[in-house]
Residue frames as qw, qx, qy, qz and C-alpha x, y, z in Angstrom:
[[0.226, -0.892, -0.240, -0.310, 78.42, 106.92, 89.87],
 [0.590, -0.060, -0.338, 0.731, 80.96, 109.21, 91.56],
 [0.174, -0.682, -0.083, -0.706, 78.68, 111.91, 92.84],
 [0.050, -0.216, 0.703, -0.675, 77.87, 112.32, 96.51],
 [0.754, -0.077, 0.048, -0.651, 74.30, 110.90, 96.13],
 [0.004, 0.265, -0.961, 0.076, 74.77, 107.38, 97.54],
 [0.782, -0.060, -0.189, -0.591, 72.20, 104.79, 96.69],
 [0.607, -0.266, 0.722, -0.199, 71.85, 101.58, 98.67],
 [0.156, 0.200, -0.878, -0.406, 72.51, 98.59, 96.43],
 [0.727, -0.132, -0.234, -0.631, 69.29, 96.69, 95.59],
 [0.540, -0.347, 0.665, -0.381, 68.44, 93.87, 98.00],
 [0.817, 0.198, 0.518, -0.157, 67.13, 91.48, 95.30],
 [0.456, 0.738, -0.338, -0.364, 69.40, 92.05, 92.29],
 [0.964, 0.211, -0.118, 0.111, 71.24, 89.48, 90.21],
 [0.783, -0.340, 0.049, 0.519, 74.98, 88.87, 90.90],
 [0.496, 0.310, 0.203, 0.785, 76.31, 91.31, 88.33],
 [0.128, -0.775, -0.194, -0.588, 73.97, 94.19, 89.35],
 [0.716, -0.679, -0.129, 0.096, 74.83, 93.45, 92.98],
 [0.736, -0.179, 0.067, 0.650, 78.56, 93.66, 92.37],
 [0.292, 0.458, 0.213, 0.812, 78.31, 96.79, 90.21],
 [0.361, -0.810, -0.263, -0.380, 75.96, 98.44, 92.82],
 [0.713, -0.634, -0.069, 0.292, 78.24, 97.80, 95.70],
 [0.616, 0.033, 0.122, 0.778, 81.28, 99.03, 93.81],
 [0.056, 0.636, 0.260, 0.725, 79.30, 102.24, 92.95],
 [0.559, -0.776, -0.274, -0.102, 78.17, 102.54, 96.50],
 [0.735, -0.433, 0.003, 0.521, 81.74, 102.58, 97.73],
 [0.430, 0.322, 0.233, 0.811, 82.90, 104.92, 94.92],
 [0.196, -0.763, -0.290, -0.544, 80.15, 107.36, 96.00],
 [0.677, -0.687, -0.194, 0.182, 81.15, 106.91, 99.69],
 [0.642, -0.149, 0.060, 0.750, 84.75, 108.05, 98.92],
 [0.131, 0.514, 0.267, 0.804, 83.47, 111.16, 96.97],
 [0.418, -0.797, -0.314, -0.303, 81.20, 111.99, 99.89],
 [0.735, -0.494, -0.165, 0.435, 84.08, 111.82, 102.34],
 [0.472, -0.006, 0.147, 0.869, 85.86, 114.50, 100.36],
 [0.046, 0.698, 0.494, 0.516, 82.90, 116.73, 99.69],
 [0.258, -0.927, -0.186, -0.200, 82.99, 120.24, 101.10],
 [0.685, -0.550, 0.061, 0.473, 86.57, 120.28, 102.11],
 [0.171, 0.925, -0.235, -0.243, 89.21, 122.78, 101.13],
 [0.748, 0.520, -0.395, 0.119, 92.28, 121.84, 99.13],
 [0.033, 0.588, -0.670, 0.452, 94.34, 122.14, 102.29],
 [0.706, -0.218, 0.455, -0.496, 92.02, 119.89, 104.20],
 [0.934, 0.301, -0.026, -0.189, 92.15, 117.31, 101.47],
 [0.580, 0.567, -0.486, 0.325, 95.93, 117.42, 101.62],
 [0.391, -0.632, 0.468, -0.478, 95.94, 117.06, 105.49],
 [0.580, 0.035, -0.804, 0.127, 97.42, 113.94, 107.04],
 [0.433, -0.563, 0.102, -0.696, 95.09, 114.00, 109.98],
 [0.917, -0.371, -0.003, -0.143, 95.79, 110.72, 111.72],
 [0.140, 0.738, -0.637, 0.174, 99.56, 110.93, 112.74],
 [0.282, -0.572, 0.493, 0.592, 101.97, 109.21, 112.24],
 [0.594, 0.388, 0.654, 0.261, 100.29, 108.01, 109.06],
 [0.086, -0.280, 0.311, 0.904, 101.01, 110.36, 105.97],
 [0.156, 0.439, 0.840, 0.278, 97.61, 109.21, 104.44],
 [0.187, 0.282, 0.073, -0.938, 95.42, 112.05, 103.06],
 [0.586, 0.502, 0.516, -0.372, 92.01, 112.15, 101.43],
 [0.460, 0.748, -0.286, -0.382, 93.60, 113.47, 98.24],
 [0.073, -0.454, 0.885, 0.075, 96.05, 110.64, 98.32],
 [0.505, 0.187, 0.811, -0.230, 93.15, 108.08, 98.65],
 [0.601, 0.678, 0.183, -0.383, 91.41, 109.60, 95.53],
 [0.314, 0.710, -0.570, -0.269, 94.61, 109.46, 93.53],
 [0.256, -0.243, 0.934, -0.050, 95.32, 105.89, 94.76],
 [0.580, 0.372, 0.669, -0.279, 91.78, 104.75, 93.79],
 [0.546, 0.730, -0.178, -0.370, 92.22, 106.38, 90.26],
 [0.116, 0.585, -0.793, -0.126, 95.36, 104.22, 89.99],
 [0.388, -0.015, 0.905, -0.173, 93.68, 101.06, 91.24],
 [0.643, 0.564, 0.330, -0.399, 90.75, 101.62, 88.85],
 [0.427, 0.732, -0.456, -0.272, 93.31, 102.08, 85.94],
 [0.104, -0.431, 0.896, 0.009, 95.26, 99.02, 86.99],
 [0.450, 0.104, 0.865, -0.198, 92.43, 96.48, 87.25],
 [0.575, 0.627, 0.439, -0.289, 89.98, 97.64, 84.55],
 [0.441, 0.832, -0.260, -0.216, 92.58, 98.83, 82.04],
 [0.034, 0.645, -0.762, -0.044, 95.92, 97.21, 82.56],
 [0.320, -0.119, 0.931, -0.132, 94.67, 93.80, 83.67],
 [0.575, 0.424, 0.619, -0.325, 91.21, 93.40, 82.31],
 [0.583, 0.784, 0.085, -0.195, 91.61, 95.15, 78.97],
 [0.826, -0.031, 0.247, 0.506, 95.30, 94.51, 78.67],
 [0.267, 0.938, 0.047, 0.216, 95.90, 98.21, 77.94],
 [0.680, -0.067, -0.158, 0.713, 99.50, 99.50, 78.26],
 [0.059, -0.900, -0.152, -0.405, 98.77, 102.80, 80.00],
 [0.374, 0.309, -0.500, 0.717, 101.25, 104.76, 82.21],
 [0.316, -0.485, -0.645, 0.499, 100.59, 105.72, 85.85],
 [0.020, 0.855, 0.325, 0.403, 98.70, 108.79, 86.54],
 [0.338, -0.894, 0.176, -0.236, 100.45, 109.78, 89.82],
 [0.524, -0.625, 0.576, 0.048, 104.08, 108.95, 90.44],
 [0.170, 0.484, -0.804, -0.301, 106.30, 106.30, 88.92],
 [0.848, 0.027, -0.348, -0.399, 105.16, 102.94, 87.70],
 [0.548, -0.520, 0.611, -0.234, 105.68, 100.06, 89.97],
 [0.155, -0.253, 0.927, 0.227, 105.72, 97.28, 87.44],
 [0.396, -0.073, -0.706, -0.583, 103.48, 95.03, 85.31],
 [0.553, -0.393, -0.725, -0.120, 100.17, 94.08, 86.95],
 [0.398, -0.480, -0.504, 0.597, 100.70, 96.59, 89.71],
 [0.057, 0.917, 0.236, 0.315, 99.92, 100.25, 90.32],
 [0.433, 0.436, -0.331, 0.716, 102.17, 103.01, 91.43],
 [0.301, -0.370, -0.663, 0.578, 100.08, 103.79, 94.48],
 [0.029, -0.683, -0.360, -0.635, 99.14, 107.51, 94.08],
 [0.527, -0.695, -0.422, 0.246, 99.27, 108.06, 97.90],
 [0.484, -0.346, -0.028, 0.803, 102.14, 110.46, 97.76],
 [0.232, 0.910, 0.325, -0.111, 101.36, 114.04, 96.87],
 [0.505, 0.171, 0.162, 0.831, 103.31, 116.28, 94.55],
 [0.038, -0.382, -0.207, 0.900, 102.94, 120.04, 94.84],
 [0.261, 0.117, -0.406, -0.868, 101.07, 120.24, 91.60],
 [0.190, -0.308, -0.925, -0.116, 98.52, 117.61, 92.61],
 [0.351, -0.078, 0.154, -0.920, 95.02, 119.09, 93.17],
 [0.476, 0.231, 0.769, -0.358, 91.74, 117.48, 94.17],
 [0.618, 0.596, 0.021, -0.513, 90.15, 118.74, 90.88],
 [0.397, 0.513, -0.715, -0.262, 92.84, 116.96, 88.83],
 [0.087, -0.128, 0.973, -0.170, 92.59, 113.80, 90.96],
 [0.519, 0.335, 0.575, -0.536, 88.85, 113.79, 90.84],
 [0.585, 0.598, -0.221, -0.501, 88.78, 114.19, 87.11],
 [0.275, 0.424, -0.855, -0.117, 91.24, 111.34, 86.62],
 [0.275, 0.051, 0.899, -0.339, 89.35, 109.12, 89.07],
 [0.620, 0.458, 0.303, -0.560, 86.00, 109.86, 87.28],
 [0.510, 0.582, -0.494, -0.397, 87.66, 109.18, 83.92],
 [0.093, 0.313, -0.944, 0.048, 89.06, 105.94, 85.13],
 [0.411, 0.178, 0.771, -0.453, 85.75, 104.77, 86.64],
 [0.632, 0.562, -0.005, -0.533, 83.96, 105.70, 83.38],
 [0.432, 0.514, -0.704, -0.233, 86.58, 103.80, 81.29],
 [0.123, -0.177, 0.948, -0.234, 86.36, 100.87, 83.68],
 [0.589, 0.350, 0.504, -0.526, 82.59, 100.62, 83.26],
 [0.579, 0.616, -0.305, -0.439, 83.17, 100.69, 79.50],
 [0.266, 0.454, -0.847, -0.073, 85.69, 97.89, 79.63],
 [0.267, 0.012, 0.907, -0.325, 83.42, 95.68, 81.71],
 [0.580, 0.301, 0.135, -0.745, 80.22, 96.29, 79.80],
 [0.738, 0.353, -0.414, -0.399, 80.69, 93.69, 77.11],
 [0.316, 0.323, -0.875, 0.176, 82.20, 91.04, 79.31],
 [0.775, -0.400, -0.426, -0.239, 80.62, 88.19, 81.36],
 [0.542, -0.740, 0.341, -0.206, 81.57, 87.73, 85.06],
 [0.893, -0.208, 0.359, 0.176, 83.41, 84.52, 84.11],
 [0.652, 0.698, -0.122, 0.270, 85.49, 86.20, 81.32],
 [0.739, -0.522, 0.080, 0.418, 89.13, 86.16, 82.26],
 [0.330, 0.900, -0.252, 0.135, 92.24, 88.17, 81.66],
 [0.777, 0.157, -0.419, 0.443, 95.96, 87.22, 82.20],
 [0.346, -0.848, 0.209, -0.343, 97.24, 88.04, 85.67],
 [0.452, -0.620, 0.639, -0.050, 100.55, 86.90, 87.09],
 [0.089, -0.279, 0.928, 0.230, 101.03, 83.26, 86.24],
 [0.230, 0.363, 0.899, -0.084, 97.33, 82.61, 85.74],
 [0.094, -0.431, -0.487, -0.754, 94.06, 84.19, 84.80],
 [0.049, 0.239, 0.578, -0.778, 91.65, 86.32, 86.77],
 [0.078, 0.592, 0.756, 0.267, 87.85, 86.60, 86.21],
 [0.097, -0.519, -0.142, -0.837, 85.83, 89.78, 86.02],
 [0.683, -0.617, -0.337, -0.199, 83.95, 88.53, 89.10],
 [0.747, -0.296, -0.230, 0.549, 87.22, 88.42, 91.08],
 [0.312, 0.255, 0.023, 0.915, 88.15, 91.87, 89.97],
 [0.352, -0.631, -0.273, -0.635, 84.82, 93.24, 91.02],
 [0.769, -0.546, -0.326, 0.066, 85.05, 91.50, 94.33],
 [0.664, -0.080, -0.147, 0.729, 88.63, 92.71, 94.87],
 [0.105, 0.405, 0.094, 0.903, 87.67, 96.33, 93.95],
 [0.515, -0.689, -0.281, -0.426, 84.78, 96.35, 96.45],
 [0.796, -0.419, -0.241, 0.364, 87.13, 95.16, 99.15],
 [0.525, 0.159, -0.022, 0.836, 89.67, 97.73, 98.15],
 [0.158, -0.575, -0.170, -0.785, 87.07, 100.62, 98.28],
 [0.658, -0.664, -0.296, -0.195, 85.59, 99.44, 101.60],
 [0.741, -0.271, -0.213, 0.576, 89.00, 99.34, 103.26],
 [0.315, 0.174, 0.054, 0.931, 89.99, 102.82, 101.93],
 [0.304, -0.657, -0.313, -0.615, 86.49, 104.28, 102.78],
 [0.707, -0.615, -0.310, 0.162, 87.12, 103.26, 106.34],
 [0.568, -0.076, -0.053, 0.818, 90.42, 105.17, 106.15],
 [0.025, 0.447, 0.255, 0.857, 88.57, 108.18, 104.61],
 [0.503, -0.714, -0.413, -0.258, 86.00, 108.07, 107.43],
 [0.683, -0.494, -0.209, 0.496, 88.76, 108.37, 110.03],
 [0.407, 0.021, 0.097, 0.908, 90.65, 111.06, 108.19],
 [0.149, -0.590, -0.362, -0.706, 87.44, 113.17, 107.59],
 [0.570, -0.734, -0.368, -0.029, 86.36, 112.82, 111.23],
 [0.634, -0.372, -0.102, 0.670, 89.81, 114.05, 112.38],
 [0.276, 0.242, 0.209, 0.906, 89.76, 116.97, 110.00],
 [0.225, -0.291, -0.044, -0.929, 86.32, 118.42, 110.81],
 [0.338, -0.017, 0.725, -0.600, 84.47, 116.00, 113.00],
 [0.669, 0.224, -0.255, -0.662, 82.14, 114.91, 110.14],
 [0.323, -0.090, 0.941, -0.033, 80.90, 111.31, 110.40],
 [0.647, 0.478, 0.479, -0.351, 78.44, 109.38, 108.23],
 [0.465, 0.654, -0.361, -0.475, 78.02, 109.26, 104.46]]
């Protein structure tokens, strides 16, 4: 779910449903932080001296989704979406904005990556593994890492949004 309708994860779900629900909760939170802003506002680095922008966060999370659910979990050889590739098992970042980058493009890429990630996870058990570094990583670990990644960046988004227009919550 990458709309702005944020549903609280169920309080009594099994492990997989809990992990997937929390991941969707934070995906929706990021979308909500961007809702209703202009292209210029989404490109605004509103917490100097940091160059971080809401658009950069959306691009970054598209890259992170692509990295973990496609490159690592599904072992797909896919190029970066935004900027140069940083190497195997890593993502390029996506934080930096090019002139041609737009929120619509970033949002479409992010939604496509979240959809593809869900597809790549659907037939796998939480204990299924994929090669990573010198070892193997479980789907459970990837879900947990993604929840932490989104939670951290949603905190950044909250600050950026508040500095742009005073909006809090979501």
